[in-house]
Backbone of each chain as ProteinMPNN parsed JSONL, in Angstrom:
{"seq_chain_A": "XXXXXXXXXXXXXXXXXXXXXXXXXXXXXXXXXXXXXXXXXXXXXXXXXXXXXXXXXXXXXXXXXXXXXX", "coords_chain_A": {"N_chain_A": [[138.366, 83.785, 112.959], [137.189, 87.043, 112.971], [134.169, 88.185, 114.352], [131.735, 90.291, 113.223], [129.299, 92.508, 114.305], [126.452, 93.539, 112.835], [124.389, 96.352, 112.762], [121.1, 96.892, 111.988], [119.856, 99.548, 110.205], [116.961, 101.586, 110.626], [114.197, 102.189, 108.525], [111.493, 104.035, 107.287], [108.588, 103.67, 105.472], [106.248, 105.309, 103.483], [103.569, 105.728, 101.316], [105.241, 105.165, 99.12], [107.423, 106.616, 99.626], [110.583, 107.025, 101.246], [111.223, 107.518, 104.582], [113.28, 109.047, 106.963], [114.663, 107.63, 110.043], [113.464, 109.004, 112.904], [114.427, 108.82, 115.517], [116.44, 106.395, 116.878], [115.787, 105.216, 119.307], [113.045, 105.358, 119.533], [109.929, 103.699, 119.574], [108.501, 101.767, 116.85], [105.755, 102.328, 116.572], [105.561, 104.776, 117.778], [107.044, 106.242, 116.11], [105.36, 106.216, 113.931], [103.315, 107.775, 114.942], [104.666, 110.088, 115.286], [105.27, 110.793, 112.574], [102.681, 111.146, 111.746], [101.943, 113.654, 112.339], [103.132, 115.126, 110.296], [102.114, 113.939, 108.124], [98.935, 113.891, 107.788], [97.26, 111.84, 106.866], [98.135, 109.624, 107.958], [97.106, 109.354, 110.452], [95.711, 107.14, 112.673], [96.821, 105.206, 111.281], [98.364, 102.108, 109.948], [100.936, 99.816, 110.948], [103.143, 98.009, 109.157], [104.709, 94.794, 109.396], [108.298, 94.716, 109.568], [110.517, 94.552, 106.761], [113.638, 93.183, 105.58], [115.964, 95.086, 103.856], [118.825, 95.108, 102.296], [121.076, 96.69, 104.414], [119.144, 97.667, 105.928], [116.209, 97.915, 107.87], [113.021, 97.866, 106.9], [110.164, 99.487, 107.604], [106.776, 99.65, 106.893], [104.31, 102.115, 106.51], [100.809, 102.294, 106.538], [97.699, 103.78, 105.467], [94.971, 104.176, 107.689], [92.437, 103.245, 106.768], [93.17, 101.542, 104.832], [92.551, 98.785, 102.819], [90.421, 97.985, 104.281], [87.099, 96.779, 104.406], [83.548, 96.736, 104.278]], "CA_chain_A": [[137.765, 84.89, 112.197], [136.48, 87.966, 113.851], [132.775, 88.296, 114.057], [131.273, 91.743, 113.379], [127.811, 92.579, 114.48], [125.854, 94.63, 112.056], [123.127, 96.845, 113.249], [120.237, 97.297, 110.896], [119.226, 100.841, 110.434], [115.493, 101.545, 110.339], [113.669, 103.149, 107.471], [110.023, 103.985, 107.358], [108.16, 103.927, 104.058], [104.877, 105.691, 103.384], [103.233, 106.164, 99.939], [106.332, 105.005, 98.185], [108.575, 107.544, 100.028], [111.373, 106.54, 102.419], [111.368, 108.532, 105.586], [114.369, 108.697, 107.928], [114.329, 107.265, 111.425], [113.633, 110.245, 113.681], [115.283, 108.531, 116.717], [116.443, 104.971, 117.009], [115.173, 104.781, 120.526], [111.604, 105.416, 119.472], [109.227, 102.542, 119.071], [107.98, 102.057, 115.596], [104.445, 102.966, 116.589], [105.786, 106.186, 118.189], [107.511, 106.891, 114.837], [104.142, 106.392, 113.165], [102.581, 108.893, 115.496], [105.54, 111.263, 114.959], [105.009, 111.208, 111.164], [101.263, 111.443, 111.456], [101.902, 115.126, 112.368], [103.524, 115.679, 109.005], [101.276, 113.307, 107.127], [97.799, 113.598, 108.538], [96.609, 110.646, 106.449], [98.71, 108.517, 108.81], [96.331, 109.246, 111.725], [94.939, 105.878, 112.684], [97.421, 104.299, 110.286], [98.789, 100.754, 110.423], [102.392, 99.594, 110.826], [103.352, 96.711, 108.618], [105.922, 94.178, 109.955], [109.407, 95.067, 108.758], [111.278, 93.576, 105.883], [115.029, 93.615, 105.471], [116.466, 95.486, 102.514], [120.227, 95.445, 102.501], [121.429, 96.915, 105.82], [118.063, 98.442, 106.535], [114.937, 97.307, 108.233], [112.065, 98.725, 106.386], [108.807, 99.486, 108.11], [105.801, 100.408, 106.008], [103.102, 102.707, 107.054], [99.673, 102.362, 105.642], [96.65, 104.556, 105.937], [94.033, 103.477, 108.535], [91.348, 102.616, 106.065], [93.669, 100.745, 103.728], [92.155, 97.406, 102.772], [89.24, 97.664, 105.14], [85.904, 96.846, 103.683], [82.418, 96.127, 104.983]], "C_chain_A": [[136.919, 85.769, 113.082], [135.028, 88.164, 113.397], [132.374, 89.821, 114.218], [129.796, 91.723, 113.488], [127.373, 93.788, 113.736], [124.555, 95.109, 112.661], [122.309, 97.401, 112.057], [119.689, 98.681, 111.18], [117.734, 100.827, 110.069], [115.185, 102.606, 109.242], [112.173, 102.964, 107.478], [109.529, 104.432, 105.94], [106.625, 104.247, 104.135], [104.584, 106.233, 101.963], [104.386, 106.14, 99.076], [107.513, 105.962, 98.531], [109.24, 106.971, 101.321], [111.593, 107.745, 103.37], [112.399, 108.119, 106.547], [113.887, 108.34, 109.345], [114.548, 108.494, 112.306], [114.521, 110.022, 114.905], [115.244, 107.048, 116.881], [115.864, 104.384, 118.287], [113.656, 104.784, 120.565], [111.037, 104.097, 118.966], [108.597, 102.841, 117.734], [106.581, 102.743, 115.542], [104.522, 104.439, 117.031], [106.267, 106.96, 116.887], [106.302, 107.157, 113.948], [103.423, 107.657, 113.654], [103.275, 110.21, 115.23], [105.216, 111.723, 113.495], [103.547, 111.528, 110.859], [101.065, 113.011, 111.601], [102.183, 115.79, 111.097], [102.668, 115.12, 107.896], [99.88, 112.944, 107.775], [96.988, 112.312, 108.127], [96.978, 109.47, 107.224], [97.965, 108.361, 110.091], [95.52, 107.964, 111.721], [95.538, 104.871, 111.718], [97.889, 102.971, 110.896], [100.317, 100.629, 110.13], [102.498, 98.142, 110.275], [104.715, 96.087, 109.079], [107.157, 94.47, 109.032], [109.994, 94.03, 107.823], [112.687, 94.074, 105.792], [115.379, 93.902, 103.991], [117.87, 95.923, 102.689], [120.508, 95.535, 103.998], [120.28, 97.663, 106.524], [116.881, 97.554, 106.806], [113.805, 98.224, 107.838], [110.668, 98.519, 106.914], [107.897, 100.247, 107.159], [104.65, 100.902, 106.826], [101.978, 102.622, 106.13], [98.56, 103.105, 106.268], [95.627, 103.649, 106.743], [93.021, 102.633, 107.814], [91.803, 101.627, 104.925], [93.226, 99.273, 103.772], [90.976, 97.037, 103.655], [87.922, 97.796, 104.29], [84.717, 96.251, 104.561], [82.185, 96.672, 106.389]], "O_chain_A": [[136.061, 85.305, 113.833], [134.736, 88.291, 112.208], [132.666, 90.47, 115.223], [129.123, 90.959, 112.795], [127.842, 94.904, 113.961], [123.71, 94.296, 113.033], [122.765, 98.231, 111.27], [119.136, 98.949, 112.247], [117.343, 100.038, 109.208], [115.798, 103.664, 109.102], [111.666, 101.857, 107.656], [109.999, 105.405, 105.353], [105.853, 103.529, 104.771], [105.3, 107.111, 101.482], [104.541, 107.075, 98.29], [108.475, 106.065, 97.77], [108.596, 106.532, 102.274], [112.077, 108.807, 102.979], [112.435, 106.955, 106.945], [112.796, 108.738, 109.753], [115.674, 108.973, 112.442], [115.279, 110.911, 115.295], [114.168, 106.465, 117.011], [115.5, 103.209, 118.341], [113.05, 104.277, 121.508], [111.584, 103.467, 118.061], [108.2, 103.974, 117.463], [106.27, 103.557, 114.672], [103.651, 105.241, 116.694], [105.93, 108.121, 116.651], [106.224, 108.195, 113.29], [102.987, 108.489, 112.858], [102.665, 111.253, 114.994], [104.93, 112.895, 113.252], [103.234, 112.116, 109.824], [100.126, 113.576, 111.04], [101.625, 116.839, 110.777], [102.508, 115.746, 106.848], [99.694, 111.821, 108.246], [96.18, 111.788, 108.894], [96.302, 108.441, 107.209], [98.137, 107.357, 110.783], [94.712, 107.751, 110.817], [94.928, 103.861, 111.367], [97.833, 102.734, 112.103], [100.863, 101.245, 109.214], [101.993, 97.197, 110.881], [105.73, 96.782, 109.138], [107.008, 94.457, 107.81], [109.965, 92.824, 108.069], [112.925, 95.276, 105.913], [115.136, 93.117, 103.075], [118.111, 97.021, 103.191], [120.226, 94.606, 104.755], [120.469, 98.223, 107.604], [116.595, 96.595, 106.089], [113.662, 99.295, 108.428], [110.06, 97.473, 106.685], [108.219, 101.34, 106.694], [104.105, 100.219, 107.692], [102.182, 102.873, 104.942], [98.438, 103.095, 107.493], [95.492, 102.465, 106.436], [92.766, 101.482, 108.168], [91.007, 101.015, 104.214], [93.542, 98.59, 104.746], [90.6, 95.868, 103.739], [87.703, 98.78, 103.583], [84.918, 95.401, 105.429], [81.263, 96.234, 107.076]]}, "seq_chain_B": "XXXXXXXXXXXXXXXXXXXXXXXXXXXXXXXXXXXXXXXXXXXXXXXXXXXXXXXXXXXXXXXXXXXXXXXXXXXXXXXXXXXXXXXXXXXXXXXXXXXXXXXXXXXXXXXXXXXXXXXXXXXXXXXXXXXXXXXXXXXXXXXXXXXXXXXXXXXXX", "coords_chain_B": {"N_chain_B": [[120.987, 131.141, 135.267], [118.711, 129.872, 132.887], [115.36, 128.829, 133.273], [113.607, 125.768, 132.469], [111.127, 126.344, 131.061], [111.618, 128.988, 130.38], [113.707, 128.68, 128.594], [112.458, 127.223, 126.637], [110.433, 129.017, 125.842], [111.992, 131.086, 124.869], [112.737, 130.197, 122.384], [110.518, 129.537, 120.952], [108.923, 130.96, 118.509], [106.316, 133.198, 117.229], [103.55, 131.277, 116.298], [104.936, 128.953, 116.047], [105.043, 125.55, 117.067], [105.633, 123.022, 119.604], [106.338, 119.787, 120.863], [106.742, 118.385, 124.007], [108.08, 115.622, 125.497], [108.264, 113.378, 128.236], [110.061, 110.703, 129.683], [110.413, 108.293, 132.181], [113.396, 106.859, 133.279], [114.42, 105.448, 135.381], [116.599, 105.039, 138.286], [116.702, 107.725, 138.944], [116.909, 109.058, 136.571], [115.824, 110.698, 133.551], [114.272, 110.787, 130.295], [114.106, 113.109, 127.754], [112.136, 114.347, 125.18], [112.105, 116.616, 122.616], [110.075, 117.787, 120.287], [109.757, 119.584, 117.328], [106.886, 120.959, 115.967], [105.937, 121.23, 112.816], [103.801, 121.35, 111.229], [101.535, 119.887, 108.691], [102.869, 118.071, 105.852], [102.621, 119.254, 102.591], [100.597, 117.565, 100.175], [101.622, 117.036, 97.515], [104.405, 117.363, 97.704], [107.835, 117.663, 96.853], [110.421, 115.106, 96.797], [112.758, 116.026, 97.975], [111.74, 118.195, 99.574], [110.209, 116.693, 101.278], [112.083, 115.164, 102.684], [113.594, 117.214, 103.818], [111.74, 118.384, 105.499], [111.319, 116.245, 107.227], [113.779, 116.089, 108.395], [113.83, 118.59, 109.728], [111.751, 118.253, 111.613], [112.766, 116.341, 113.205], [113.082, 114.799, 116.368], [114.555, 116.119, 119.315], [116.596, 114.456, 121.477], [117.252, 113.923, 124.876], [118.908, 112.557, 127.591], [119.344, 111.882, 131.038], [120.043, 113.045, 134.426], [117.591, 115.037, 135.945], [118.708, 117.447, 136.808], [121.111, 117.654, 135.277], [120.007, 117.782, 132.729], [118.5, 120.015, 132.901], [120.521, 121.937, 133.137], [121.971, 121.703, 130.715], [119.944, 122.184, 128.87], [119.171, 124.686, 127.91], [121.173, 125.487, 126.063], [121.195, 123.351, 124.271], [118.557, 123.444, 123.226], [118.565, 125.833, 122.016], [120.439, 125.473, 119.966], [119.013, 123.459, 118.51], [116.768, 124.976, 117.862], [117.873, 126.793, 116.068], [118.559, 125.208, 113.967], [115.994, 124.382, 113.154], [114.956, 126.953, 112.389], [116.674, 127.643, 110.248], [116.065, 125.534, 108.514], [113.328, 125.996, 108.043], [113.355, 128.458, 106.8], [114.75, 127.747, 104.504], [112.862, 126.084, 103.388], [110.867, 127.945, 102.825], [112.237, 129.386, 100.92], [112.44, 127.425, 98.935], [109.744, 127.028, 98.266], [109.095, 129.558, 97.369], [110.704, 129.711, 95.048], [109.687, 127.566, 93.612], [106.987, 128.426, 93.187], [107.433, 130.635, 91.63], [108.647, 129.424, 89.35], [106.477, 127.882, 88.457], [104.612, 129.977, 87.797], [106.02, 131.208, 85.812], [106.132, 129.132, 83.91], [103.447, 128.917, 83.375], [102.874, 131.314, 82.232], [104.381, 131.341, 79.885], [103.326, 129.394, 77.869], [101.02, 130.7, 77.221], [101.949, 133.129, 76.173], [103.358, 132.034, 73.954], [101.258, 130.865, 72.558], [99.9, 133.127, 71.877], [101.67, 134.339, 70.118], [101.93, 132.39, 68.108], [99.383, 132.086, 67.151], [98.478, 134.036, 65.133], [100.12, 133.259, 63.075], [99.113, 130.796, 62.372], [96.701, 131.377, 61.36], [97.488, 132.946, 59.234], [98.725, 130.988, 57.671], [96.621, 129.398, 57.099], [95.254, 131.126, 55.455], [96.981, 131.241, 53.389], [97.03, 128.677, 52.593], [94.391, 128.366, 51.734], [94.439, 129.958, 49.563], [96.268, 128.597, 47.933], [94.962, 126.163, 47.513], [92.621, 126.977, 46.12], [90.983, 126.078, 44.008], [90.338, 123.33, 44.364], [88.41, 121.469, 46.808], [88.277, 123.568, 48.813], [86.722, 124.427, 50.958], [86.569, 122.293, 52.666], [89.225, 121.916, 53.598], [89.664, 124.266, 54.897], [88.213, 124.039, 57.33], [89.506, 122.082, 58.683], [92.129, 120.589, 60.89], [94.453, 123.035, 62.07], [97.266, 122.567, 62.098], [97.874, 120.545, 60.204], [97.035, 121.749, 57.822], [98.822, 123.854, 57.84], [101.304, 122.709, 57.394], [100.933, 121.562, 54.763], [100.467, 123.884, 53.377], [102.898, 125.334, 53.751], [104.662, 123.619, 52.467], [103.734, 123.653, 49.953], [104.23, 126.333, 49.193], [107.011, 126.316, 49.393], [107.719, 124.6, 47.289]], "CA_chain_B": [[120.638, 130.053, 134.44], [117.344, 129.897, 132.5], [114.532, 127.631, 133.672], [113.14, 124.979, 131.336], [110.155, 127.008, 130.327], [112.241, 130.181, 129.87], [114.467, 128.212, 127.479], [111.514, 126.882, 125.507], [109.81, 130.33, 125.463], [112.918, 131.937, 124.076], [112.924, 129.718, 120.951], [109.22, 129.351, 120.241], [108.422, 132.243, 117.952], [104.887, 133.122, 116.979], [103.075, 130.265, 115.36], [105.701, 127.694, 116.111], [104.595, 124.688, 118.166], [106.555, 121.927, 119.862], [105.863, 118.872, 121.873], [107.869, 117.928, 124.943], [107.622, 114.304, 126.096], [109.178, 112.953, 129.226], [110.016, 109.327, 130.003], [111.285, 107.966, 133.305], [114.396, 105.833, 132.968], [114.869, 104.767, 136.615], [117.874, 105.607, 138.836], [116.634, 109.21, 138.953], [117.153, 109.623, 135.245], [114.731, 110.859, 132.686], [114.513, 111.115, 128.847], [113.219, 114.254, 127.248], [112.032, 114.452, 123.671], [111.541, 117.884, 122.229], [109.723, 117.665, 118.846], [109.12, 120.774, 116.789], [105.679, 120.695, 115.145], [106.026, 122.157, 111.676], [102.567, 121.183, 110.442], [101.459, 118.872, 107.687], [103.629, 118.254, 104.632], [101.737, 119.264, 101.518], [100.519, 116.256, 99.472], [102.47, 116.793, 96.31], [105.701, 117.886, 97.965], [108.963, 116.867, 96.202], [111.198, 114.228, 97.644], [113.657, 116.885, 98.748], [111.026, 118.864, 100.591], [109.735, 115.669, 102.384], [113.262, 114.817, 103.47], [113.977, 118.406, 104.598], [110.736, 118.575, 106.585], [111.563, 115.18, 108.176], [114.935, 116.494, 109.166], [113.528, 119.679, 110.639], [110.931, 117.752, 112.617], [113.422, 115.294, 113.977], [113.054, 115.18, 117.776], [115.878, 116.261, 120.068], [116.408, 113.547, 122.608], [118.223, 114.15, 125.807], [118.683, 111.786, 128.801], [120.228, 112.192, 132.213], [119.304, 113.406, 135.564], [116.836, 116.28, 135.733], [119.69, 118.597, 136.976], [121.983, 117.654, 134.123], [119.227, 118.175, 131.561], [118.184, 121.492, 133.098], [121.77, 122.686, 132.978], [122.36, 121.728, 129.338], [118.828, 122.262, 128.036], [119.115, 126.021, 127.191], [122.068, 125.501, 124.989], [120.757, 122.373, 123.333], [117.324, 123.831, 122.602], [118.941, 126.966, 121.152], [120.959, 124.955, 118.725], [117.905, 122.876, 117.792], [115.92, 126.038, 117.271], [118.604, 127.347, 114.979], [118.435, 124.25, 112.83], [114.603, 124.532, 112.707], [114.834, 128.229, 111.71], [117.391, 127.554, 108.954], [115.317, 124.643, 107.714], [112.065, 126.579, 107.638], [113.658, 129.498, 105.797], [115.055, 127.03, 103.332], [111.589, 125.609, 102.823], [110.254, 129.147, 102.277], [112.909, 129.636, 99.647], [112.155, 126.452, 97.898], [108.381, 127.245, 97.883], [109.097, 130.788, 96.529], [111.279, 129.388, 93.725], [108.73, 126.734, 92.904], [105.886, 129.247, 92.714], [107.96, 131.495, 90.519], [108.804, 128.574, 88.212], [105.131, 127.552, 87.957], [104.067, 131.132, 87.319], [106.749, 131.404, 84.493], [105.667, 128.07, 82.985], [102.076, 129.217, 82.975], [102.793, 132.57, 81.333], [105.107, 130.992, 78.608], [102.465, 128.844, 76.835], [100.072, 131.82, 76.79], [102.663, 133.972, 75.319], [103.616, 131.241, 72.813], [99.957, 130.741, 71.821], [99.597, 134.447, 71.277], [102.529, 134.593, 69.0], [101.712, 131.414, 67.058], [97.995, 132.138, 66.605], [98.34, 134.765, 63.864], [100.886, 132.478, 62.071], [98.284, 129.698, 61.926], [95.696, 132.116, 60.597], [98.182, 133.284, 57.997], [99.007, 129.805, 56.896], [95.316, 128.995, 56.62], [94.895, 131.987, 54.339], [97.893, 130.902, 52.242], [96.52, 127.397, 52.153], [93.158, 128.584, 50.982], [94.866, 130.616, 48.301], [96.938, 127.593, 47.127], [93.963, 125.192, 47.107], [91.406, 127.635, 45.903], [90.132, 125.383, 43.058], [89.843, 122.004, 44.863], [87.933, 121.272, 48.158], [88.731, 124.656, 49.691], [85.868, 124.505, 52.123], [86.927, 121.224, 53.583], [90.545, 122.21, 54.134], [89.425, 125.454, 55.763], [87.679, 123.611, 58.642], [90.366, 121.01, 59.263], [93.145, 120.985, 61.885], [95.382, 124.051, 61.517], [98.634, 122.088, 61.892], [97.947, 119.845, 58.967], [96.931, 122.705, 56.735], [100.039, 124.683, 57.869], [102.38, 121.88, 56.704], [100.726, 121.485, 53.345], [100.588, 125.297, 52.88], [104.305, 125.677, 53.611], [105.348, 122.822, 51.471], [103.267, 124.166, 48.654], [104.967, 127.556, 48.92], [108.379, 125.994, 49.169], [107.925, 124.098, 45.935]], "C_chain_B": [[119.083, 130.096, 134.127], [116.593, 128.673, 132.978], [114.124, 126.928, 132.379], [112.164, 125.793, 130.505], [110.719, 128.328, 129.71], [113.02, 129.803, 128.57], [113.57, 127.931, 126.281], [110.846, 128.114, 124.943], [110.662, 131.131, 124.594], [113.098, 131.474, 122.614], [111.612, 129.616, 120.247], [108.716, 130.697, 119.761], [106.931, 132.069, 117.654], [104.561, 132.085, 115.94], [103.747, 128.975, 115.39], [105.199, 126.865, 117.322], [105.635, 123.548, 118.364], [105.958, 121.055, 120.884], [107.02, 118.394, 122.712], [107.271, 116.627, 125.674], [108.669, 113.858, 127.048], [109.003, 111.481, 129.579], [110.91, 109.097, 131.239], [112.124, 106.779, 132.969], [114.837, 105.028, 134.185], [116.205, 105.36, 136.989], [117.852, 107.145, 138.836], [116.87, 109.791, 137.611], [115.876, 109.763, 134.458], [115.239, 111.066, 131.201], [113.578, 112.163, 128.431], [113.307, 114.299, 125.737], [111.427, 115.809, 123.354], [111.345, 117.801, 120.646], [109.135, 118.899, 118.331], [107.985, 120.345, 115.872], [105.633, 121.714, 114.014], [104.81, 122.009, 110.735], [102.65, 120.105, 109.377], [102.306, 119.153, 106.494], [102.579, 118.257, 103.49], [101.778, 117.97, 100.663], [101.531, 116.056, 98.367], [103.851, 117.356, 96.523], [106.727, 116.991, 97.248], [109.624, 116.031, 97.263], [112.067, 115.059, 98.601], [112.994, 117.664, 99.922], [110.558, 117.88, 101.739], [111.011, 115.34, 103.277], [113.698, 115.965, 104.367], [113.058, 118.565, 105.81], [111.001, 117.465, 107.662], [112.785, 115.509, 109.069], [114.642, 117.615, 110.154], [112.779, 119.169, 111.875], [111.507, 116.679, 113.45], [113.497, 115.673, 115.462], [114.446, 115.26, 118.375], [115.687, 115.393, 121.331], [117.556, 113.718, 123.584], [117.921, 113.22, 127.073], [119.701, 112.108, 129.921], [119.381, 112.521, 133.393], [118.667, 114.767, 135.322], [117.854, 117.491, 135.883], [120.589, 118.744, 135.773], [121.24, 118.225, 132.919], [118.934, 119.636, 131.637], [119.364, 122.367, 132.799], [122.058, 122.791, 131.446], [121.211, 122.142, 128.339], [118.819, 123.594, 127.239], [119.987, 126.03, 125.966], [121.649, 124.576, 123.897], [119.5, 122.889, 122.575], [117.634, 125.076, 121.67], [119.54, 126.461, 119.873], [119.975, 124.228, 117.868], [117.035, 123.869, 117.072], [116.534, 126.657, 116.045], [118.486, 126.467, 113.706], [117.008, 124.337, 112.293], [114.434, 125.873, 111.873], [115.47, 128.218, 110.333], [116.561, 126.745, 107.987], [114.025, 125.212, 107.179], [112.3, 127.695, 106.591], [114.098, 128.89, 104.448], [113.819, 126.49, 102.597], [110.901, 126.771, 102.167], [110.861, 129.439, 100.947], [112.545, 128.735, 98.527], [110.717, 126.688, 97.333], [108.332, 128.497, 97.015], [109.551, 130.477, 95.107], [110.265, 128.529, 92.955], [107.537, 127.498, 92.334], [106.282, 130.088, 91.538], [108.069, 130.619, 89.222], [107.483, 128.206, 87.606], [104.481, 128.735, 87.214], [104.729, 131.387, 85.848], [106.245, 130.394, 83.471], [104.285, 128.373, 82.552], [102.002, 130.352, 82.012], [103.478, 132.195, 79.968], [104.078, 130.455, 77.562], [101.458, 129.849, 76.363], [100.708, 132.768, 75.849], [102.933, 133.335, 73.878], [102.39, 131.154, 71.946], [99.572, 132.018, 71.148], [100.348, 134.721, 70.126], [102.295, 133.616, 67.867], [100.314, 131.548, 66.409], [97.869, 132.858, 65.36], [99.063, 133.954, 62.724], [99.942, 131.411, 61.529], [97.245, 130.35, 60.985], [96.255, 132.474, 59.198], [98.304, 132.071, 57.028], [97.666, 129.266, 56.301], [94.975, 129.787, 55.406], [95.741, 131.537, 53.144], [97.39, 129.54, 51.608], [95.229, 127.505, 51.282], [93.437, 129.116, 49.598], [95.431, 129.525, 47.336], [95.922, 126.63, 46.588], [92.62, 125.858, 46.756], [90.459, 126.845, 44.958], [89.521, 124.063, 43.674], [89.591, 122.015, 46.377], [88.442, 122.404, 49.119], [87.901, 124.737, 50.91], [86.244, 123.478, 53.13], [88.221, 121.507, 54.348], [90.481, 123.406, 55.127], [88.959, 125.053, 57.182], [88.542, 122.534, 59.29], [91.347, 121.503, 60.279], [94.149, 121.986, 61.305], [96.814, 123.536, 61.263], [98.764, 121.396, 60.584], [97.955, 120.755, 57.785], [98.193, 123.524, 56.623], [101.211, 123.944, 57.088], [102.2, 121.875, 55.228], [100.91, 122.852, 52.699], [102.039, 125.655, 52.656], [104.976, 124.86, 52.508], [105.025, 123.261, 50.086], [104.03, 125.414, 48.221], [106.384, 127.312, 48.666], [108.623, 125.459, 47.78], [107.551, 125.168, 44.999]], "O_chain_B": [[118.277, 130.333, 135.027], [117.166, 127.588, 133.07], [114.299, 127.487, 131.296], [112.378, 125.915, 129.299], [110.307, 128.712, 128.615], [112.977, 130.537, 127.583], [113.836, 128.308, 125.14], [110.703, 128.256, 123.729], [110.183, 131.797, 123.676], [113.538, 132.229, 121.748], [111.591, 129.607, 119.016], [108.149, 131.473, 120.53], [106.363, 130.986, 117.796], [105.174, 132.005, 114.876], [103.252, 127.986, 114.849], [104.969, 127.387, 118.413], [106.381, 123.179, 117.457], [105.153, 121.502, 121.702], [108.097, 118.054, 122.223], [106.21, 116.608, 126.298], [109.857, 113.935, 126.737], [107.866, 111.045, 129.761], [112.014, 109.635, 131.327], [111.627, 105.79, 132.431], [115.55, 104.034, 134.044], [116.86, 106.054, 136.211], [118.903, 107.777, 138.735], [117.028, 111.009, 137.527], [114.93, 109.008, 134.681], [116.381, 111.438, 130.928], [112.383, 112.113, 128.723], [114.377, 114.29, 125.13], [110.319, 116.104, 123.801], [112.294, 117.757, 119.863], [108.078, 119.3, 118.819], [108.158, 119.427, 115.07], [105.334, 122.89, 114.221], [104.819, 122.49, 109.602], [103.696, 119.487, 109.181], [102.481, 120.312, 106.118], [101.739, 117.358, 103.431], [102.835, 117.374, 100.46], [102.208, 115.03, 98.299], [104.448, 117.812, 95.548], [106.538, 115.789, 97.063], [109.415, 116.221, 98.461], [112.108, 114.841, 99.812], [113.528, 117.786, 101.025], [110.531, 118.209, 102.925], [110.911, 115.271, 104.502], [114.113, 115.758, 105.507], [113.484, 118.828, 106.935], [110.911, 117.736, 108.859], [112.812, 115.253, 110.273], [115.139, 117.603, 111.28], [113.077, 119.551, 113.006], [110.83, 116.139, 114.324], [113.939, 116.776, 115.782], [115.37, 114.55, 117.976], [114.757, 115.583, 122.116], [118.718, 113.666, 123.181], [116.777, 113.152, 127.523], [120.81, 112.57, 129.651], [118.168, 112.315, 133.392], [119.195, 115.562, 134.544], [117.79, 118.439, 135.1], [120.806, 119.858, 135.296], [121.778, 119.05, 132.18], [119.067, 120.395, 130.677], [119.2, 123.455, 132.246], [122.357, 123.882, 130.959], [121.459, 122.405, 127.162], [118.499, 123.612, 126.05], [119.576, 126.535, 124.921], [121.72, 124.929, 122.72], [119.441, 122.748, 121.353], [116.97, 125.267, 120.652], [119.202, 126.951, 118.795], [120.036, 124.322, 116.642], [116.625, 123.697, 115.924], [115.835, 127.008, 115.094], [118.338, 126.943, 112.581], [116.824, 124.362, 111.076], [113.838, 125.869, 110.796], [114.892, 128.715, 109.366], [116.347, 127.132, 106.838], [113.651, 124.968, 106.032], [111.538, 127.839, 105.634], [113.84, 129.462, 103.389], [113.759, 126.454, 101.368], [110.39, 126.629, 101.057], [110.166, 129.704, 99.966], [112.363, 129.135, 97.377], [110.484, 126.573, 96.13], [107.608, 128.517, 96.019], [108.935, 130.882, 94.121], [110.028, 128.76, 91.769], [107.12, 127.281, 91.197], [105.537, 130.226, 90.568], [107.634, 131.037, 88.149], [107.343, 128.206, 86.383], [103.88, 128.554, 86.154], [104.049, 131.717, 84.876], [105.965, 130.739, 82.323], [103.955, 128.096, 81.399], [101.183, 130.366, 81.093], [103.089, 132.781, 78.959], [103.98, 131.021, 76.473], [101.08, 129.838, 75.192], [100.116, 133.177, 74.85], [102.771, 133.963, 72.831], [102.465, 131.346, 70.732], [99.016, 132.043, 70.05], [99.82, 135.286, 69.168], [102.459, 134.011, 66.713], [100.115, 131.163, 65.257], [97.168, 132.35, 64.485], [98.639, 133.987, 61.569], [99.964, 131.14, 60.329], [96.992, 129.831, 59.898], [95.595, 132.324, 58.17], [98.038, 132.132, 55.828], [97.613, 128.764, 55.178], [94.47, 129.243, 54.424], [95.247, 131.469, 52.018], [97.341, 129.32, 50.398], [95.056, 126.823, 50.271], [92.775, 128.777, 48.617], [95.14, 129.513, 46.14], [95.944, 126.283, 45.407], [91.571, 125.306, 47.091], [89.241, 126.945, 45.108], [88.338, 123.77, 43.496], [90.424, 122.496, 47.145], [89.001, 122.088, 50.17], [88.458, 125.146, 51.929], [86.244, 123.749, 54.331], [88.293, 121.356, 55.567], [91.238, 123.451, 56.097], [89.323, 125.729, 58.144], [88.25, 122.137, 60.418], [91.419, 122.706, 60.531], [94.636, 121.809, 60.188], [97.492, 123.996, 60.344], [99.739, 121.653, 59.877], [98.748, 120.594, 56.857], [98.626, 123.871, 55.524], [101.937, 124.524, 56.28], [103.142, 122.139, 54.481], [101.449, 122.957, 51.597], [102.423, 126.178, 51.61], [105.764, 125.385, 51.722], [105.856, 123.259, 49.178], [104.426, 125.551, 47.064], [106.98, 127.985, 47.824], [109.617, 125.812, 47.146], [107.638, 124.985, 43.785]]}, "name": "protein", "num_of_chains": 2, "seq": "XXXXXXXXXXXXXXXXXXXXXXXXXXXXXXXXXXXXXXXXXXXXXXXXXXXXXXXXXXXXXXXXXXXXXXXXXXXXXXXXXXXXXXXXXXXXXXXXXXXXXXXXXXXXXXXXXXXXXXXXXXXXXXXXXXXXXXXXXXXXXXXXXXXXXXXXXXXXXXXXXXXXXXXXXXXXXXXXXXXXXXXXXXXXXXXXXXXXXXXXXXXXXXXXXXXXXXXXXXXXXXXXXXX"}
């Protein structure tokens, strides 16, 4: 049986919106910086470990102060 | 042949910004990322606008030797700039249509209210006439919709 290798595409999620991968060669943190230009709330934001959804690897961006207290 | 800066200068119109990032790849090769900066996306933008803006701001990535990049850059950046221009004009059009729709929606209820207001007044008058004997004062101060219904039904019967 032939083995096929599937490549997971990346997807970035912020505030319930799915944002396309600007460039597969970019590091996820660079993608966060890239999108911070369009969404200033992402400045100092956090990158959540990816989860797999179908054939996509979904990275979530969260605002910098999300969940911080004290 | 245009130099790198001449090529960039040719496509950057007034107010447009872009970031150029260079990475060394070894073996005399480099990677160049050209990212148009189209500014922040408005908070309540629609999904379509967010996707369009993401597409416009997508970086152009080129790798190769500096000579190869220099040679192809003018053409590549011109095509990228054309995409950005088309996208930005589409965004302007979307914004114009959205503003127009909002303005129309705002003016409609005002016009509706203006046309329905006299009708309510009339119905109140009719209602007062119909119920002139019993509790006329109380019905006069109540909600106009309720009095309109009773008034109409009274005249229908």
